[in-house]
N, C-alpha and C positions, 0 to 999 in steps of 0.2 A: 503556470500549473506546477504544483511542488512534485518532486520524483521521491516515492518511498521506493525500496527494494524488500522483494517479498522472497527472503531466504535468511536462513541461520547459518550460511558459508561464510565466516568472518574473514576468508582470504577474499571473495568475490565482493563483499560490502567494502573491503579495502582499498580494492582497486578502483570501484567505483567512487569512493569518498575522494580519494586523492585528485580525481578529475572535478572532483564538484558536482558530481552527478546523483547525491544521495542526500534528500533532505530528511529521510528518516527510512526507518525499518518496520516491516511486518513480520510477523512469525506465527506460527500455528503448530498443532501438536504434530502433524506431518512434517514440516520443516525441522522440527527438533527431532524427530524420529531419524530421518534423512542425514543430520549432522552427528548423529551419534553421541552427542555430547549431553551432559547433565543440564537442565534447562535453566536452573538458577546460575551455574557456570557460564554458559555459553550467553546468556542473555546479559549478565553482567559485563561481560568482555565486551559486546556489542554497543552497550550503553557508554562504556568508557571510550569507544572510538567515534561513534556518531553523538553528535550534541542534540540533534531534532529527537522526535519522538518515536519510541521504540515500542511496538506493540508486543505484549505477552499475553497469552491467551489461558482462561482458566478452563478447566477440565469439569467441573461439577456442572449438574443440573438443576439445583435446588437454589434458591435465592440466597439463604443464609451463607450455604458452603460456599457460593461464587463470590459473596461479599467477602469471607474469610481467606479464600485463596487471593482474590484481588489485593486485598490488603496487606498480603504478605509479598507478590509480587512487586507491589509498588514499594517496598522497603528497597528495593533492589538498586535503583536509583531515581533520582527527581526527573529524570527524562522517561519513565515508563507509562506505557498507554495501558491500561488494564482492558483487553479483549473479552466481549462477553457475547453468547448467542442472543439473536433477534427472537427470542422467545418472551411469554411474560414474566416468567422469573430472570431471564436477562436483563428486562427492561427495569424489574425491582432493585435488581444489582447496580445498573446503570445509576439509577436517580440516587439511591445511598451513596456510591462510590462518587460522583459528580459533585454530589452537595458536599461530601469530604474534601473537596478539592482535587481531586485525582482527575486525570485525563481519562477518558472512555471511548472506545473503539467498539461500536455495535456493529458485530458482522452476521454474515450469512443473510443478508437483505435481498429480498426478491421482487419487492412490490414496493409501491409509492405509501401507499397506508402503513406497512411497516416502518419506512423511513420517518413518516411523520411521528409515529409513537415514539421513534427514538430522540427526535429532535425535542420533544415535549419533556421526555426523560431527562433530559439534559446531558447527551451524548455529546462529546467532542468532535468524533467523525462517525458519520454512517459507511458501511463498506457494502454498496450494492455489487453481486457477482455478475460480471457481464458476461464471461465465458461459459458458466453453466446454464444460463438463459438461453445462449445461443445454440447450446447443445440439444437444448428441447424444442428448437425452432421458435424462441420467443425472441423478441429483440432487447437483449440488454442496454443499448445506446438510446432507445425510447425511453428507458426506464431512469437513465441519468437525467434525461431532458424533462422527465416529469418530475422527480427529485428536487431539481434545479427551480422549476416554476413554482413549486409550492414553497420552498424555504425561502424564494426571493418575494413572493407573495407577502410573507409575514414575517420576514427579519430574521428567521432562526440564523442562529450562528454556527450550527452543526456543519461542519464541513463535508463535502461529499469526496469520500475516497473511493475512486473506482479501482474494484478489486477483480479477480479472475481474469487478469488481463493475457491474452494469449497471444497477441500479434502487436506489429506495428501500427497496424490500422488501427486497433483498439486504443492506441495511446494518442494517436492522432485525433480521431474522433471524440474522444472523452476531452479530450483539450477543446475543441471547437465549440461543444457543448457548452462547456465550464466548469467542469469538474475541478474542484479545489485540489484534489491529489490525484495520482494514480500509482496504484502500487503492483509493480511487475517483477518477474524474474529476471536477474541479471542478464540472461542471453537475449532477452526482449528489448532490453535498454540498449546494449549493445548494438543490436540489428538496426536500431534507427539512423545510426551512421551509414547504412550500407544502400547503396544505388547503383544498377547497373550501368548508368551512363556516366558516373562517377569512375567507375572502373575503366569504362570504355575510352573516356577522355585522358585519365591518366596515362593509361597505356599508350595513346598517341602522343603526349606530350615526351614521355620518356624515349620512345621511338625517335623524336625529332631531335631530341637534346642529345642521344647516341651519335647522330650524324655529324653533329658539331664537331666532335671531338674534344668537347672542353670538359673541365671539372671544376667544381666549387671549391671543393677541398683537396 
């Protein structure tokens, strides 16, 4: 499973990239706001840092305006993925932009039916939002499984990009089900390294090592 990092914080992206933990980046208007930077400037910096897909989101609601914004965003760099919402106008924009050769990430997906439409419209990525479904007591992982089954049934090439990741368990379950990509905040990716038994075992090893009175350096 590929890891995308869900942030516009270039320092956090750089740290994970240096460890080989970043295959791409996803941003949205909320993350751009949090960064406090100009969207074109920060997106260009991220694209220069990361060779993989970098999602930049349109903010228009009408198809023609989405297409115009998408074309402008795509000019930032060759690895831009234009992010459009899963609305009827968003699907129209997806079709035009994908036909022009641009990568398109269709976001805010909450049903398998929506995911099927996105694949038909030529989406490069479909972003089902797991955490937001869990928030209203629906099963986000079941949605991933349903989309995986439908895409595999018909050979759709659209990649499932598990989004709205809130926990390490979300990452693990998405990988088990077969999501192609998971996008998560830096803190969640880093938390995957944590386990209380690892900490306990390391403490025991260090305690025993201290008793030997030895040094390696």
